[in-house]
C-alpha positions in Angstrom: 0.0 0.0 -0.1 1.4 3.4 -0.9 1.7 6.2 1.4 -1.3 8.1 -0.3 -3.5 5.2 0.0 -2.7 4.8 3.7 -3.5 8.4 4.3 -6.7 8.1 2.5 -7.7 5.0 4.4 -7.1 6.9 7.7 -8.7 10.0 6.5 -12.0 8.1 5.7 -12.3 6.8 9.2 -12.3 10.4 10.6 -15.2 12.7 11.4 -15.7 15.5 8.8 -14.5 18.2 11.2 -11.0 16.4 11.5 -11.0 15.9 7.8 -11.3 19.6 7.3 -8.3 20.2 9.7 -6.3 18.0 7.6 -7.2 19.7 4.5 -6.2 23.0 6.1 -2.8 21.5 7.1 -2.3 20.1 3.6 -3.1 23.4 2.0 -0.6 25.0 4.4 2.1 22.6 3.4 1.4 23.1 -0.3 1.5 27.0 0.3 4.8 26.7 2.3 6.4 24.5 -0.4 5.4 26.9 -3.2 7.0 29.9 -1.5 10.2 30.3 -3.4 11.5 33.5 -1.7 14.9 33.7 -0.3 15.8 35.2 3.1 17.3 38.2 1.2 14.0 38.7 -0.7 12.0 38.4 2.5 14.2 41.1 4.1 13.8 43.4 1.0 10.0 43.1 1.3 10.1 43.8 5.0 12.2 46.8 4.5 9.9 48.0 1.7 6.9 47.5 3.9 8.2 49.4 6.7 9.3 52.3 4.6 5.9 52.4 2.9 4.2 52.3 6.2 6.3 55.2 7.6 6.1 57.2 4.5 5.1 60.9 5.2 5.6 60.5 9.0 8.8 62.6 9.0 6.6 65.7 8.0 4.2 65.3 11.0 4.4 67.5 14.0 5.7 65.8 17.1 2.8 65.4 19.4 4.9 64.3 22.4 7.2 66.0 24.7 10.1 65.0 27.2 7.3 65.4 29.8 5.5 62.6 28.3 8.2 60.0 29.0 7.9 58.7 32.4 7.8 55.4 33.9 5.0 53.9 35.7 4.5 50.6 37.3 
């Protein structure tokens, strides 16, 4: 019996809700395997995302003063 056949045999014996969980996991594995980005590409996207999110903030008025900086426990 092949691995696929064994999985299917076990899968058929599970309730529908657990079969859906397994489907979610299989889709996650497929998505993870399809990702072909390298760590360098991930870093580039992170830097781009951060710079896009912060764009224009340098022109905003500073709404905090040194007096706002205090510790509280």
